[in-house]
N, C-alpha and C positions, 0 to 999 in steps of 0.2 A: 503494500499499499504505499504511495507516495505521499511523503510527509506535506502538510499545507505549508506554503511559504510563510514565513515571519517578515511582516512588513513594518519599514519604520514609519513613526507618526508624521503628521503635517502639523506642522507648529504655527498658530494664528498669534501675531501680536499687535496690540493695539494700547493706548496711552489709559484707556479705560474700557468701558463695555461696548462702544460702538463697534467694533469688530465682529460683535455677535450677527449683525445684518449680513456679513460675508460668511461667517460659520454656517449659519442658516442654509445659505445657498450652496457652500461647499460639500456640505452632507448629502445634499440630493445628488451632486454630480460623483462623489467619491464614497459611496456606500462602503467601499472594502476598508476604507484607512480609519485610523483612530486619530483624534486631535487633542493636542495640547493648547489649551488657550492661554495666553500670558497678557495680563493687564498690570501695565505700569501705574497702577494707582498712588503709588508713593510718590512719583512725578506728576500726576495729574492734577490741573492740566497744562499740558504743553505750551500753551498760548503766552505764558507770562516768562518762559525760559529765555536766557539769552542763547545765540545760535552756537557759539563754541560749546557753552557747558552741556546744553542738550543733545548735541552731537556726540560729545565725549561719554554721557550717560548712555546713550543708547548703544553704541559700540562696547562699551564696558557689560553691559546687561548682556549681549549677545554672545560676548566670549564665553560667560557663563552658562547660558542657556544652550548653546551648540555643543559644549562639552558635558553637560548633564543629560541632554534629551537626544542626541545625534539624529534630529528629524531628517526626513527624506528631502523637504522643500519648507522655507520660511515665507508665509505670508505676512507683509507688513499691512497690515488693514487700518492703515492711518496715513490721511496725506500728508499731513505735517510731518511725522516721522520720516516718511519715505523721501518727500521732495529734498528734505533736508539732509538725510544721512542715507540714501539708496546708494547713490556712486560710493560712500565709503564702506559701506558694508560689503559691497560686492568685490572692493579692492581688497579690505582686510581678510574675507573669507573667500577666497576664489573657488574653492571646490562646492560650495554651498550655492544652491538655486535659491533666489530671493525672487517673490512674485510682490511687486509694489503696487502702490494706489496711488493715482495721481487724478486731477479733476478731468472730469469727461468731457473736455471742452472740444474735442474733435468731434464726437457723435452729436453734441448738441448744436454746433455749427453746421454739420450736415442736415439736422431735421427743422431746424429754425426757418419759418417762413417769414416772419417780419423781420430778422436780422438784428433782434434784440435779445441779447442771451445775458443772463445774470449768472454768476458763480456764487454761491453762498458759502463760505468757508470759515476757517479761524484766521484771525490776524496773520499769524505765521505763514500759512499757504499763500494768503493774498500777498503777501511781501516778497515772496520767493522767486527769484529770477526763473527757477524752472517753470512756474506758473505763466508769467510773462511771454516764455519763449513758446510754451504750447499754443498761447493765442495768436503770438505772430507766425507759427508754423500752419496751423489749422484753421484759425477763425478770423483772418484779416479782412474778410469780406463782411464780417459781423460788428457789429457795436456791442462790447463785452464789458459789462459792468463787473466789477470785483467788490463784495461786500464782506468785510471781515467781521465775524460777530464776535465779542468778548464773551457772551454769557452763553450762548446757545449749548455749546457740548455739555456744560454744566447742568443748564436745564434739561436737557436730553435724558442725562444720567438720572435726574430726579424724577422725570416723568416715567421713564422706564420701571423704576423702583416702585411706581404708584404715588408719588407725591403730587400734589396740585402745583399746577403751574398757570398762571393769569394768562388770559387771552392778551391782555393789554402788554405784558412783558415779551411776549411772542413776537406780538405784532410790532414791537419797537425794534427787534432784531430782523425780520424778515421784510418790512415795508421798503426800505431802499432798493430791493430787487425789482422793483415793480415802477417801469417807465413807460411813458406816453411820449410818442415824438411824431409829430405830423401825420396823425392818423394811425400810427402803428403802435403795438404795444409788447412788451416782452411777452414771448411765448414759451422761453425754456427758461428755468433754474436748475442748474446744476448742483447737485447735494455734495459739497466738496468736502464733505466730513463724516466719515462713517456712523458717527452718532445721530446725524440729522433725518434718516429714514424713520429712525423711532417715531418721529412726530409727523411724519409726512402728512396723515389725515387731518392733525390740527393746522398745519399749513395750508391743506386743500379748504378746508372751512373757513378760515381768515383770510383768504387770499383776495384781493379787490376783484381780480379777475380769473377765470381758469387759465393755468399754465400746466406743462409737462414738466413735473419735478423729477429729474435724471438722478436715478438710484444707481450707483456703479457696481453693488454689491453683486449681481449675476456675471456681469463682465469679469469682474476679478476671481470669481469661482471658477469660469471657464478657462480663464489662463492658467490656475493654479492646475486644473485637470490636463491641460495640454502638457503641461511640465512633469506630471507624475503618472508614469506608465501604469495601465489597468492591468492588474497579474490576475491570469484565468487562475480559477480555484481558491483565490483567497478568500479568507472570511475575516468578518470584521473582529479586530483584536479585543480582548476583556481589558488589558492593562492600561488603556490610555483613556481618552475622553474625560479630562479633569482640568481645571482651572487653575493657574498660578497666578497670586497676587504680590507685588512687591512689596507692600506693606507687610504682608502675612496676617493682616487683621480684615479680611471683609467682612461687613457689617451683615447681619442677619438677611435684611431684603435684599442684598447683592447674592447672598449665598442662596437664598430661595430663587432668584431669578435666574442664578446658574443652573440649579437643578432643573428649572422648567426648559433649558436648551439642552438639558441632557449631560450636563458636567459635573463630575464630584467636585468637592472643594475641600 
């Protein structure tokens, strides 16, 4: 009888719980793989960090994570982390495959009919040269408004844990995304932070007019699937599917949320 192959896990990394939106999609496409979800909650939110310090933190974290868990692939389910440190991670760990998360500017520009696109992101992602380069390369025919929200990632974390978030507070963060110009209106808003899709239904309800809220989670999961070979006869392993918190102290509501996503804590 041929022994079933032992498969390495997929490591999913985010500053907090936003990467669960990507994990949800990846599980569907990679049912035979086990997952390790890493939340850098001790460093959350990333928006307030100076770039050199955050880059150093991410590289140091991955040195430990790769040594301890030896994953098949690492999915950086965080725009801020990947646009800042993606190239450094690939240079520092050349034998590891990294799947990154970048603002979905190219598909937004391809789909927009009005030519008015907004990118709802964190301040770090907005100011990154990587983001500007994406606009120049793929959306030069559009007017792209970059909206850096100071508070929305934190609000999304609270919302998904069941806490109340006021409509007024959410509207203050998303209202700059909506532009009217010569009879044209914004028709696509790129959700350039993996936390934001958790609140998509709230955004739709509060929006002054309907737009396409572009969630990149499925595209990231598809890319991860392309990078990880499917192994015939493999079964989903029992020893993975757990969450790691850099603080070591997730609260009760967070642990309950992880269990709802099938992750041990």
